[in-house]
N, C-alpha and C positions, 0 to 999 in steps of 0.2 A: 540577495534582499535581505535586509535586517527586520527581524520582528518589530522593532521600535518604529519603523517606517510604515507599518501596515495600518490601515485605517478602516475601521469598521467591517472586519472580515469575519467569516465563519471558519474557524480553523478546527479542523477534524484532526483529532490527535491520536496518533498510534501508540502503542505501548513503548516503543523506543523513544518517544517524546518524554514520557514521564521517567523512564529509567535513565535518560541522558543526565538528569539532575539539573539541567539548565532551567533558568527561570523563563516562563512564558508570558509574554506581554498580554494581559488580560484586560488593559485598558482599552475601550472602544472595540475590543474584539469579543466574539462569542466563541467560547470553547465547547466542543463538541466531541463526544466519543460513544462508544458502544459498551454494552454489558460485557461482551466478550473481552475487551480491553481490561475492564476492572477486574475480571476474574483471573487475568494473568499477573496481577499484583498481589504478592503475598502479604497478609497482615504483618505488622511490625516493620522495623527498619525505616530508613530514610525514603525509600521509594513509595512505600505506604503513606508515610507522613506527607510527602509531595502530593500524592493522589488526594488525600483527605484535605490538604490546603486547597487544591484545585476545585474540589467539590464544595467546599465552603464558599469559594469565590464565584460559584455559578457554573461550574462545569455541567453541562448538559448531557443527559444520556438519552440516545435514540436507538432505535433498532431499524435496520434496512428492510426494505419491502423484500418479500420473497421474489418478485419479478426482477429486481435489481441483482440480487444474489445470483439467480440463474444467469443472467446477462453477463455478469463478472465471470462467472465459471465458463461460459462459452467463450468469452473474449481471452481469458487466460489460457484456455486450450489452444486457442488459434496462435497466441504469442509464444506458447510453450512455457508459460510461467506457472502454470496450474499445480505442477508437483512442488513448486518452491513456495507456494502460498499456504499459510495456515488458515484456519477457519476465521480467525481474528482478522487477518489480512483481507480476506474476502468481505468481512462485514465492513471494513473501514472503506474499501473502495466502493462497495454497494451503497453505503450511506452517502458517500460523496457524489455518487451518480444520482441518488435520489434528490439529493439538494440542488444538483447542477441541472437536473430536468425541470427544476421550477425557475421560471423567467426572473423572478425577484431575486434569486440568489445565484443566478449563472455566473456572473464574474466575480463573485464575492467568496467562493470555496476555495480553500487550500488545504491540502493534507499535510501535516507534519510527521514525517517519517524518514528514518535512515534505511528503510528496507528498500534494496534495489529493485525487487519485483514489483512492489507497490508503485515505484517511481516510474518503472517502465510502462506499467498498464496505465498509470495516470497520464503520462505523456500520450500514450496512444488514444485515450479518451479525451485529450485537451483539457484535463484537470490539472489545475496548477498544484505544485507541491513544493515544499522546502525540506532541506535536510536539516538535521539537528547538530549532530556531532561529527559526522563522517562526510566526505566530499560525495556529492551526488553523482548520478549517471551522467555520462557525457555522450553517450549513444543510446539509441533504442535498439533493443535485441530482439531477434527471432530465434527461439530455440527449437532445435530439432533433435532426434534421436538416432543413434549409430550403435551397432553392435561392435564390441570391443575384440570380438574374434574374427568374424568374417568380413566385417565393415559394412554389411547391409544397413541401409537407411530406413527409418521408419517415421510415419507421420504422427503416430500416437506413441505414448510412453508405454512400454511393457518392460517387465522385469528381466525376462529372459528371451533371447534370440530362438525363434521357432525353427531356424535352419541349422544352427550349430550348437544352440543351448548355452552360449556364452552371456554375460551380462550386458545390459544396455546401458550407455551413458548419454547425458545430453550434452550438446555442444551448440556454439553460436553458429547459425546457418546464414544469418543475414544481419547486417547493422545499418542503421540510418542515422544521420544526424538529428540532434534533438531540436525540436521546434521551440524557440524561445517564446514564453508568454509576454505579451507587451503590457 
C-alpha cells in the first residue's frame, strides 16, 4: 500500500520512518509520535531537519498510557519479542494500542516502522502497519529460548542456563501466516 493512497489516517511514526529519509504524505493524514522517538534523533544533520520539518507541518506528540505500556510488555513477553524491543518501540506500540482502543480511531491507525518486532506485535494486535524502506515481515513469529550447551528450552529469557552454565539464545519456535488487513 502506498502512502499516497491513504486517506485521513493516523500515522504513528517510529524512528525508522524519520531516519529513512523518505517523504511522508502529510496531506489528509495526521502524523503522531512520542517523545521517546524525538529523543532518538540527534540535533543537526538531515534526520534532525526532517524531524523539524515534520514538527512544523503538524507532527503531534503524545505519550502512551501506563496501562497500554504494561499491556504491550505482557504481550511482547508472550510473543518472545520483549528482549528485541526498545522502550521507544514499546511506546510506539502502546500509543497505537491507545488509539485503537478508541472506537473513532479503530480502523484509522497505521504504524510506520521497519522494525520487525513492532510489525510482529502489531499483527498480533491487529493494528495495521507499513514498512518504509525494508520488506515487511511475511510470517508472525513466536520466539522461545534454548541453551546453546545442553539444549534445554526455556519459556522466559535468561542469560545463562542454570543446568550447564551456557548462554541462552532465542529461536523461532512457531510461525503463522500474516493476516492481511482489508
